[in-house]
C-alpha positions as CSV (number, residue, x, y, z in Angstrom):
1,X,0.0,0.0,0.0
2,X,1.3,3.3,-1.0
3,X,-0.5,5.4,1.6
4,X,0.4,5.3,5.2
5,X,-1.6,5.7,8.3
6,X,0.7,6.9,11.0
7,X,0.4,6.6,14.8
8,X,-2.2,8.0,17.1
9,X,-1.0,11.3,18.5
10,X,-1.6,12.6,22.0
11,X,-2.9,16.0,20.9
12,X,-5.0,17.3,18.1
13,X,-2.8,18.5,15.2
14,X,-3.4,21.5,13.0
15,X,-3.8,21.2,9.3
16,X,-3.1,17.6,8.3
17,X,-4.5,15.9,11.4
18,X,-7.7,14.2,12.0
19,X,-9.2,15.0,15.4
20,X,-11.4,12.6,17.4
21,X,-14.1,14.2,19.5
22,X,-13.4,12.4,22.7
23,X,-10.0,12.4,24.3
24,X,-8.3,14.8,21.9
25,X,-6.4,12.0,20.1
26,X,-5.6,12.5,16.5
27,X,-4.7,10.3,13.6
28,X,-2.7,11.4,10.6
29,X,-3.1,9.8,7.2
30,X,-1.9,10.4,3.7
31,X,-4.1,10.1,0.7
32,X,-2.7,9.0,-2.7
33,X,-3.8,8.6,-6.3
34,X,-3.7,4.8,-6.3
35,X,-7.3,4.3,-5.3
36,X,-10.5,6.3,-4.9
37,X,-10.4,8.7,-1.9
38,X,-13.6,7.3,-0.3
39,X,-12.0,3.8,-0.3
40,X,-8.9,5.2,1.3
41,X,-11.0,6.9,4.0
42,X,-12.8,3.6,4.7
43,X,-9.5,1.7,4.7
44,X,-8.0,4.1,7.2
45,X,-11.0,3.8,9.6
46,X,-10.9,-0.1,9.2
47,X,-7.2,-0.1,10.0
48,X,-7.9,2.1,13.1
49,X,-10.6,-0.4,14.2
50,X,-8.2,-3.3,13.8
51,X,-5.4,-1.6,15.7
52,X,-7.8,-0.8,18.6
53,X,-7.7,2.9,18.0
54,X,-11.5,2.8,17.7
55,X,-12.8,0.2,20.1
56,X,-16.4,-1.0,20.1
57,X,-19.0,1.7,20.9
58,X,-16.5,4.6,20.5
59,X,-17.0,7.5,18.1
60,X,-15.1,7.7,14.9
61,X,-14.2,11.1,13.3
62,X,-17.2,12.8,11.7
63,X,-17.4,13.3,7.9
64,X,-16.7,17.0,8.5
65,X,-13.6,16.2,10.5
66,X,-12.4,13.9,7.8
67,X,-13.1,16.5,5.1
68,X,-11.2,19.2,7.0
69,X,-8.3,16.9,7.9
70,X,-7.8,15.7,4.3
71,X,-9.1,18.8,2.4
72,X,-11.7,16.7,0.6
73,X,-15.5,17.1,-0.1
74,X,-17.6,16.0,2.9
75,X,-19.7,13.9,0.5
76,X,-16.5,11.9,-0.4
77,X,-15.8,11.4,3.3
78,X,-19.4,10.4,3.9
79,X,-19.2,7.8,1.1
80,X,-16.2,6.1,2.9
81,X,-18.0,6.2,6.2
82,X,-21.2,4.9,4.7
83,X,-19.4,1.9,3.2
84,X,-18.5,0.9,6.7
85,X,-22.1,1.4,7.9
86,X,-23.3,-0.9,5.0
87,X,-20.7,-3.5,6.1
88,X,-22.1,-3.3,9.7
89,X,-18.9,-2.0,11.2
90,X,-20.2,1.5,12.1
91,X,-23.6,2.7,13.2
92,X,-25.2,6.1,13.6
93,X,-26.4,7.6,16.8
94,X,-28.8,10.3,15.7
95,X,-27.5,13.8,16.6
96,X,-24.3,12.3,18.1
97,X,-22.2,10.7,15.4
98,X,-20.9,7.5,14.0
99,X,-19.8,4.7,16.4
100,X,-18.0,1.4,16.0
101,X,-20.5,-1.5,16.1
102,X,-20.1,-4.2,18.7
103,X,-17.9,-7.0,17.4
104,X,-16.6,-4.9,14.4
105,X,-13.0,-5.6,15.1
106,X,-13.5,-9.4,15.1
107,X,-15.8,-9.2,12.0
108,X,-13.2,-7.1,10.2
109,X,-10.4,-9.4,11.2
110,X,-12.3,-12.5,9.8
111,X,-13.1,-10.7,6.6
112,X,-9.5,-9.6,6.0
113,X,-8.2,-13.1,6.9
114,X,-10.5,-14.6,4.2
115,X,-9.4,-12.0,1.6
116,X,-5.8,-12.7,2.6
117,X,-6.2,-16.4,2.0
118,X,-8.1,-15.9,-1.2
119,X,-6.0,-13.3,-2.8
120,X,-2.5,-13.2,-1.4
121,X,-1.9,-16.8,-0.4
122,X,-3.4,-18.1,-3.7
123,X,-1.2,-15.7,-5.6
124,X,1.9,-16.8,-3.6
125,X,1.2,-20.5,-4.3
126,X,0.6,-19.9,-8.0
127,X,3.8,-17.9,-8.3
128,X,5.7,-20.7,-6.5
129,X,4.3,-23.2,-8.9
130,X,5.4,-21.1,-11.9
131,X,8.9,-20.8,-10.4
132,X,8.9,-24.6,-9.7
133,X,9.2,-24.1,-5.9
134,X,7.9,-27.2,-4.2
135,X,5.6,-27.3,-1.2
136,X,8.4,-27.9,1.3
137,X,10.6,-25.1,0.0
138,X,7.6,-22.7,-0.1
139,X,6.8,-23.5,3.5
140,X,10.4,-23.0,4.5
141,X,10.5,-19.6,2.7
142,X,7.3,-18.6,4.6
143,X,8.7,-19.8,7.9
144,X,11.9,-17.9,7.4
145,X,10.1,-14.7,6.6
146,X,7.8,-15.3,9.6
147,X,10.9,-15.7,11.8
148,X,12.4,-12.4,10.5
149,X,9.1,-10.6,11.3
150,X,8.9,-12.4,14.7
151,X,5.5,-13.8,13.8
152,X,4.3,-16.2,16.5
């Protein structure tokens, strides 16, 4: 991924930051030209949910906050947020804002694991086959990389 979502900051930043209503934490993100902006907004929020920055029942940044932080049209930000509502990851509290749905992190983790297996693992195995890497060698390559990344 070309864009990068950086760490949660302790105070609200000016200009490029994205402020959360409660607690004053902020998240910085960088948009790119590689995919549609609303998809990048949805991806940033999903990543925040997975990292625990937005636990169940906590508010996510409003569409206006997203629009100001990234200098985009509020309708574009709303499209990204609404995608997560459609997926059941966020819900609206009338007059208050958007909140993370109960179980959203686990549902998102399961969805991403399925996509990972379907897309990345399948591609890895197909490329290994084209390169005539046998099963044992492929598993060893994966194990070596897992060790380098200290994957349990």
